[in-house]
C-alpha positions as CSV (number, residue, x, y, z in Angstrom):
1,M,22.7,-18.8,53.8
2,I,19.3,-19.5,55.3
3,F,19.1,-18.0,58.8
4,I,16.4,-19.5,61.1
5,T,15.3,-18.7,64.5
6,V,12.5,-20.7,66.2
7,K,10.8,-20.1,69.6
8,F,9.6,-23.3,71.3
9,R,7.2,-23.1,74.3
10,V,7.8,-26.3,76.2
11,R,5.3,-27.8,78.6
12,P,6.4,-27.2,82.2
13,E,7.0,-30.8,83.0
14,Y,9.5,-31.0,80.1
15,A,11.1,-27.6,80.4
16,D,14.2,-28.8,82.3
17,Q,14.5,-31.9,80.2
18,W,14.3,-30.2,76.8
19,P,18.0,-30.3,75.9
20,E,17.9,-34.1,76.4
21,V,14.6,-34.4,74.5
22,V,16.2,-32.7,71.4
23,E,19.7,-34.1,71.9
24,E,19.5,-36.7,69.1
25,F,17.8,-34.3,66.7
26,T,20.4,-31.7,67.5
27,R,23.3,-34.0,67.0
28,A,22.0,-35.4,63.7
29,T,21.3,-31.9,62.3
30,R,24.7,-30.6,63.3
31,A,26.2,-33.5,61.3
32,E,24.4,-32.5,58.1
33,P,27.0,-31.2,55.5
34,G,24.9,-28.0,54.9
35,C,24.4,-27.1,58.6
36,L,26.5,-24.0,59.5
37,W,25.2,-24.0,63.1
38,F,22.3,-25.3,65.2
39,D,22.3,-23.8,68.7
40,W,19.7,-23.8,71.5
41,S,19.3,-21.2,74.2
42,R,16.8,-20.9,77.1
43,S,15.0,-17.7,77.8
44,V,16.1,-15.9,80.9
45,E,12.5,-14.4,81.3
46,D,10.5,-17.6,80.6
47,P,12.0,-20.9,81.6
48,Q,9.5,-22.7,79.4
49,E,10.8,-21.0,76.2
50,Y,13.8,-22.3,74.2
51,V,15.1,-20.4,71.2
52,L,16.8,-22.3,68.4
53,V,19.2,-20.4,66.2
54,E,20.3,-22.3,63.0
55,A,21.9,-21.6,59.7
56,L,22.0,-23.7,56.6
57,R,24.3,-23.2,53.7
58,D,21.7,-22.8,50.9
59,D,18.4,-24.0,49.6
60,E,19.8,-27.4,48.8
61,A,20.9,-27.8,52.4
62,G,17.5,-26.6,53.7
63,A,15.7,-29.2,51.5
64,A,18.1,-31.9,52.7
65,H,17.4,-30.9,56.3
66,V,13.6,-30.9,56.0
67,G,13.7,-34.1,54.0
68,S,15.9,-36.0,56.5
69,A,14.8,-38.9,58.6
70,H,15.7,-37.1,61.9
71,F,13.6,-34.1,60.9
72,E,10.6,-36.4,60.1
73,E,11.2,-38.1,63.5
74,A,11.3,-34.7,65.3
75,Q,8.0,-33.8,63.6
76,R,6.5,-36.8,65.4
77,T,8.2,-36.8,68.7
78,L,8.7,-33.1,69.7
79,P,5.1,-31.7,69.5
80,P,3.8,-33.7,72.5
81,H,6.4,-31.8,74.6
82,L,5.2,-28.4,73.4
83,V,2.5,-25.9,74.7
84,E,1.9,-24.4,71.3
85,T,3.1,-24.4,67.7
86,P,6.7,-23.1,67.5
87,R,7.1,-19.6,66.0
88,I,9.8,-19.1,63.3
89,V,11.7,-16.4,61.5
90,N,13.3,-17.8,58.3
91,V,15.3,-15.5,56.0
92,K,18.1,-15.7,53.4
93,V,21.1,-13.5,54.1
94,P,24.1,-12.8,51.9
95,Q,26.8,-14.2,54.2
96,D,28.0,-17.5,55.6
97,D,29.0,-16.7,59.1
98,W,28.4,-14.3,62.0
99,S,29.6,-10.7,61.4
100,P,31.3,-8.7,64.2
101,L,29.1,-6.2,66.0
102,G,31.0,-3.0,65.2
103,E,29.2,-0.9,67.9
104,M,30.8,-3.1,70.5
105,T,34.3,-3.8,69.2
106,V,36.7,-5.4,71.6
107,R,40.4,-5.8,70.7
108,N,43.0,-7.4,73.0
109,G,40.4,-7.4,75.8
110,E,39.9,-3.6,75.5
111,T,36.7,-2.0,74.3
112,V,37.2,0.2,71.2
113,H,34.5,2.9,71.1
114,G,32.9,3.5,67.7
115,G,34.5,0.3,66.1
């Protein structure tokens, strides 16, 4: 899968509204057949920073996403809400879902030390 994380620094006047600003783009992207997930989080240290964590099935899904009408629309409509160019990490990983964090294994509500 293609695993992507993007940091968006949003202008202060739009920081609280960002989830609504990206709502249509988020909904359309999540509906793509190759989208595994597309999730937003807000930084606890910087209320102007949002982090997007997304995963696409493969190169074909990535090309479809970048070539979509909603991606093109986001390229036009999102930058005016931003302080700076978003920063991205984009890697291919040999899996198709999240893996359990063995160092913090929890079974039946109980912590299992050492996995």
